[in-house]
KOLPAPA-337765 format. One record per residue (C-alpha): residue in one letter; x, y, z. Coordinates in steps of 0.2 Angstrom, whole numbers, padded with zeros to 4 digits, always signed. Example, Ala and Ser with C-alpha at 12.3 -4.5 7.8 and 13.67 -1.06 7.14 Angstrom:
2
A+0062-0022+0039 S+0068-0005+0036 
***
This chain:
196
X+0000-0001+0000 X+0014+0014+0000 X+0013+0017+0019 X+0025+0024+0031 X+0023+0021+0045 X+0037+0030+0056 X+0052+0039+0049 X+0068+0038+0060 X+0083+0048+0053 X+0095+0037+0048 X+0106+0038+0065 X+0090+0029+0074 X+0093+0014+0064 X+0099-0002+0070 X+0092-0012+0057 X+0085-0015+0038 X+0075-0028+0030 X+0068-0032+0014 X+0056-0045+0009 X+0053-0049-0009 X+0044-0064-0002 X+0037-0079+0008 X+0029-0064+0019 X+0028-0064+0039 X+0006-0065+0042 X+0007-0048+0048 X+0012-0043+0031 X+0001-0055+0021 X-0010-0044+0012 X+0008-0037+0005 X+0008-0037-0015 X+0027-0031-0019 X+0043-0029-0008 X+0044-0026+0012 X+0055-0013+0019 X+0057-0016+0041 X+0066-0005+0049 X+0073-0008+0067 X+0077+0007+0077 X+0090+0007+0091 X+0085+0006+0108 X+0097+0012+0123 X+0110+0001+0131 X+0118+0003+0150 X+0130+0015+0141 X+0126+0034+0137 X+0129+0036+0118 X+0126+0049+0106 X+0127+0055+0088 X+0123+0071+0080 X+0126+0079+0061 X+0121+0093+0050 X+0118+0097+0032 X+0118+0111+0023 X+0118+0116+0004 X+0118+0134-0002 X+0116+0143-0017 X+0131+0145-0020 X+0135+0126-0021 X+0124+0127-0035 X+0124+0125-0052 X+0117+0137-0065 X+0103+0134-0076 X+0108+0138-0092 X+0092+0141-0101 X+0085+0153-0087 X+0101+0158-0078 X+0111+0172-0088 X+0131+0171-0082 X+0130+0187-0078 X+0112+0188-0065 X+0118+0180-0050 X+0107+0164-0043 X+0092+0164-0031 X+0096+0160-0016 X+0093+0145-0006 X+0098+0134+0006 X+0092+0119+0012 X+0099+0113+0029 X+0097+0098+0038 X+0101+0093+0056 X+0097+0081+0071 X+0107+0069+0083 X+0100+0053+0094 X+0105+0052+0112 X+0101+0033+0120 X+0108+0027+0139 X+0101+0018+0155 X+0090+0022+0167 X+0090+0010+0179 X+0107-0001+0177 X+0101-0019+0167 X+0083-0014+0166 X+0075+0002+0159 X+0083+0011+0145 X+0079+0029+0134 X+0081+0033+0115 X+0079+0048+0107 X+0082+0054+0091 X+0077+0071+0081 X+0077+0077+0064 X+0076+0096+0056 X+0075+0101+0041 X+0075+0119+0032 X+0072+0123+0018 X+0071+0140+0007 X+0073+0139-0012 X+0073+0154-0027 X+0063+0152-0044 X+0071+0158-0058 X+0057+0161-0072 X+0057+0172-0087 X+0039+0177-0092 X+0032+0190-0104 X+0019+0200-0093 X+0005+0207-0105 X+0006+0225-0104 X-0009+0238-0101 X-0012+0241-0119 X-0013+0222-0121 X-0025+0219-0107 X-0039+0231-0110 X-0038+0226-0131 X-0039+0210-0129 X-0048+0205-0114 X-0065+0201-0122 X-0076+0212-0109 X-0066+0229-0112 X-0062+0227-0130 X-0079+0229-0145 X-0067+0229-0157 X-0064+0213-0160 X-0046+0215-0161 X-0028+0215-0151 X-0017+0230-0150 X+0000+0222-0150 X+0012+0233-0154 X+0020+0235-0140 X+0027+0217-0139 X+0036+0223-0157 X+0057+0226-0150 X+0055+0214-0136 X+0069+0204-0135 X+0059+0192-0124 X+0045+0189-0138 X+0054+0178-0155 X+0072+0189-0150 X+0063+0203-0161 X+0044+0203-0154 X+0039+0201-0174 X+0022+0187-0173 X+0020+0176-0187 X+0008+0168-0196 X+0006+0148-0193 X-0004+0146-0209 X+0015+0151-0220 X+0031+0142-0218 X+0036+0126-0215 X+0024+0115-0202 X+0039+0106-0196 X+0054+0117-0190 X+0042+0136-0196 X+0054+0141-0205 X+0050+0150-0220 X+0037+0161-0210 X+0029+0177-0216 X+0026+0191-0201 X+0011+0196-0201 X+0011+0216-0208 X+0004+0224-0194 X+0003+0224-0174 X-0016+0225-0171 X-0021+0204-0173 X-0041+0198-0172 X-0047+0194-0152 X-0045+0173-0150 X-0061+0169-0156 X-0061+0177-0169 X-0045+0170-0176 X-0051+0152-0170 X-0067+0154-0180 X-0051+0159-0194 X-0042+0144-0192 X-0026+0155-0188 X-0021+0145-0173 X-0006+0133-0175 X-0013+0119-0175 X+0002+0114-0157 X-0009+0125-0148 X-0024+0119-0154 X-0026+0110-0136 X-0020+0125-0123 X-0034+0135-0128 X-0052+0134-0121 X-0067+0134-0132 X-0074+0150-0137 
***
């Protein structure tokens, strides 16, 4: 069933066992391998251990697709720490053992996004646009959109790799509903569009 009853840290494990067949009766409904872990117990002597693991953004690799060389990586850190201790309460009769593990993690996120300008939001929104056209003129020259901001006619050029496409002469475009009715969307983008 994939259920983890207890998830002890490594310092608390004394023995682990993987069973692939001939399960005990207590595992009668198992259909795959079973991993059982036995934790440590106290002894007549005090024993303990501790650990600390740290990884920071200074140790991370740069993502070549979203992190240019001259831009610092987003701040990130991963800290995992803990320990275990055991010993006697009453010698040869009563013992104790305890463990703790803590994790503190912060991750920075790198995204490369094109946010619609106020003009695009106003002219492409069906609630505020009565003409049926979108004004995308502010995207021309934007390096984040096709390196130039130019929008191309998907019905032209090579359909396999997009070479030889004809750029639209204007940056005033029909709305999504009108473009769909005129079949001007690329077939690969059709599944991402909601019905109008």
